[in-house]
C-alpha positions as CSV (number, residue, x, y, z in Angstrom):
1,M,-111.6,-73.6,28.6
2,I,-110.3,-70.4,27.4
3,C,-113.2,-68.8,28.9
4,S,-112.6,-70.5,32.1
5,K,-109.1,-69.6,32.1
6,K,-110.2,-65.9,31.5
7,K,-112.4,-65.9,34.2
8,S,-109.6,-67.5,36.6
9,K,-107.4,-64.8,35.5
10,I,-109.6,-62.1,36.1
11,L,-110.7,-63.4,39.7
12,L,-106.8,-63.7,40.2
13,I,-106.6,-59.9,39.3
14,K,-109.4,-58.9,41.5
15,S,-108.2,-60.6,44.4
16,T,-104.9,-59.2,44.0
17,T,-106.1,-55.9,43.6
18,K,-108.6,-56.5,46.7
19,L,-105.6,-57.9,48.5
20,T,-103.2,-54.9,47.6
21,C,-105.5,-52.3,48.2
22,L,-106.1,-54.1,51.8
23,V,-102.5,-54.4,52.6
24,G,-101.9,-50.7,51.1
25,M,-105.0,-49.5,53.4
26,L,-103.3,-51.3,56.4
27,I,-99.9,-49.5,55.8
28,F,-101.3,-46.2,55.2
29,C,-103.5,-46.4,58.6
30,K,-100.6,-47.6,60.6
31,S,-98.5,-44.6,59.3
32,D,-101.4,-42.1,59.7
33,F,-101.8,-43.6,63.4
34,V,-98.0,-43.1,64.3
35,S,-98.0,-39.7,63.0
36,A,-101.1,-38.7,64.9
37,Q,-99.4,-39.5,68.3
38,T,-96.7,-36.5,67.9
39,T,-95.8,-34.7,71.4
40,T,-95.3,-31.3,71.9
41,S,-94.2,-29.8,75.2
42,G,-94.9,-26.8,77.1
43,T,-94.3,-24.8,80.4
44,F,-96.0,-23.2,83.2
45,L,-94.6,-21.0,85.9
46,V,-95.1,-21.7,89.5
47,S,-94.8,-19.1,92.3
48,F,-95.2,-18.8,95.8
49,G,-94.3,-15.8,98.6
50,V,-93.7,-15.8,102.4
51,S,-94.5,-12.4,103.8
52,A,-92.1,-11.3,106.2
53,S,-93.9,-10.9,110.1
54,C,-92.9,-10.4,113.4
55,S,-94.7,-10.6,116.9
56,I,-93.1,-9.4,120.3
57,S,-93.6,-10.4,124.0
58,A,-92.0,-9.9,127.1
59,D,-91.7,-11.4,130.5
60,T,-93.1,-9.3,133.6
61,M,-90.5,-7.4,135.2
62,A,-91.2,-7.8,139.0
63,F,-89.1,-5.8,141.3
64,A,-88.5,-7.0,144.9
65,P,-90.3,-4.4,147.5
66,Y,-88.1,-0.9,147.8
67,S,-86.3,-0.4,150.8
68,G,-84.1,2.6,149.9
69,S,-81.4,0.4,148.5
70,Q,-80.7,0.0,144.5
71,I,-82.6,-3.1,143.2
72,T,-82.8,-4.6,139.6
73,A,-85.0,-6.7,137.9
74,T,-85.1,-8.3,134.4
75,S,-87.6,-9.2,131.9
76,A,-86.8,-11.5,128.9
77,I,-88.1,-10.4,125.4
78,S,-89.1,-12.8,122.8
79,V,-89.7,-12.3,119.2
80,D,-91.3,-14.6,116.9
81,C,-90.3,-13.4,113.3
82,T,-90.6,-15.3,110.0
83,S,-87.4,-17.5,109.2
84,G,-84.9,-15.2,107.8
85,T,-86.5,-11.6,108.4
86,D,-84.3,-9.0,110.0
87,Y,-85.7,-6.9,113.1
88,T,-84.6,-4.3,115.7
89,V,-86.9,-4.0,119.2
90,S,-86.9,-0.7,120.8
91,F,-88.9,1.1,123.6
92,N,-92.2,3.1,122.2
93,D,-92.5,5.2,125.3
94,A,-90.7,8.3,126.1
95,A,-88.5,8.8,129.1
96,N,-90.1,10.8,132.1
97,S,-86.9,12.7,132.6
98,G,-83.6,12.3,130.4
99,S,-83.4,8.4,130.6
100,I,-85.8,7.7,133.5
101,Y,-89.0,6.5,133.5
102,Y,-91.6,6.5,136.4
103,L,-93.2,3.6,138.1
104,V,-96.2,5.5,139.5
105,K,-98.1,4.2,142.3
106,T,-101.5,2.7,141.7
107,G,-104.1,5.4,142.1
108,G,-101.4,8.2,142.5
109,N,-100.4,11.0,140.2
110,Q,-96.7,10.9,138.7
111,A,-96.4,14.4,139.4
112,V,-96.0,14.1,143.0
113,D,-92.8,12.7,144.1
114,S,-94.1,10.6,146.9
115,N,-96.1,8.7,144.3
116,R,-93.4,7.6,141.7
117,L,-90.3,5.5,141.9
118,E,-87.4,6.4,139.3
119,V,-86.5,3.5,137.0
120,T,-83.7,2.9,134.4
121,F,-83.8,0.5,131.8
122,T,-80.4,-1.2,130.1
123,N,-79.8,-4.1,127.6
124,G,-76.9,-5.1,129.5
125,S,-74.5,-2.4,127.5
126,S,-76.7,0.5,126.7
127,I,-79.4,2.7,128.5
128,L,-82.7,2.3,126.5
129,T,-84.9,5.2,125.8
130,Q,-87.6,5.5,123.2
131,G,-86.6,4.6,119.5
132,I,-83.2,3.5,120.8
133,A,-82.5,-0.3,119.9
134,A,-82.6,-3.0,122.6
135,F,-81.9,-5.8,120.3
136,R,-81.4,-6.8,116.7
137,G,-81.5,-9.8,115.1
138,T,-83.0,-12.5,112.6
139,G,-85.9,-14.4,113.0
140,I,-85.8,-18.2,112.7
141,G,-89.3,-18.7,112.2
142,S,-90.0,-19.5,115.8
143,R,-90.3,-17.8,118.9
144,A,-86.8,-17.1,120.3
145,V,-85.3,-14.9,123.4
146,A,-84.1,-11.4,121.6
147,G,-82.6,-10.4,124.6
148,T,-82.8,-9.5,128.3
149,I,-83.8,-5.9,129.5
150,T,-82.7,-4.9,133.0
151,G,-84.5,-2.5,135.4
152,T,-82.6,-0.6,138.1
153,I,-84.5,1.5,140.7
154,A,-81.9,3.9,142.1
155,A,-81.0,3.8,145.8
156,L,-81.9,6.7,148.3
157,Q,-85.2,7.8,146.8
158,T,-87.1,8.9,150.1
159,G,-90.5,9.7,151.2
160,K,-92.4,7.4,148.9
161,L,-95.9,6.0,149.9
162,A,-96.6,2.1,150.7
163,G,-98.5,0.7,147.9
164,S,-98.0,-0.9,144.5
165,Y,-95.9,1.0,141.8
166,L,-96.1,0.2,137.9
167,K,-95.5,1.1,134.4
168,V,-96.8,-0.4,131.3
169,M,-94.0,-0.2,128.6
170,T,-94.5,-0.7,125.0
171,L,-92.0,-2.3,122.8
172,N,-91.7,-2.1,119.2
173,V,-90.3,-4.7,116.5
174,V,-89.5,-3.1,113.6
175,Y,-89.0,-5.6,110.5
């Protein structure tokens, strides 16, 4: 019987030791698992740029037939600039004489008086010539009328030949 008690004690000790090891291992594994889930944060920069851009267009300035009296015609100038972009519109062309531009008869020579009509351009307050700011503004991100240019053909320009007279004007938009 002593031997049987001894065996039971040894078996109990072995079972307790195994159970203690198992419980210890579960605790150790659980604490190891929790510590493996540590979170660290970092940052990154996101950047983006919008380039300034502008385009310009103008309606045709069409005068009524000239009969010796002063006549006027207008052209709406439109600008399409990136939102917030400041711009200035001006003529690229130099005047032919002072602030006067020549409309030249199709197929004619501007040096011959009978082949040209004299015109001046205004923006409502100033006479416009090369480089003078016609309009200033700030883009809205879509096409918008920047202003209107008025052309005036003076009265009493006599001896003009019948036909079509024209001038192609170039506008600058500086932004």
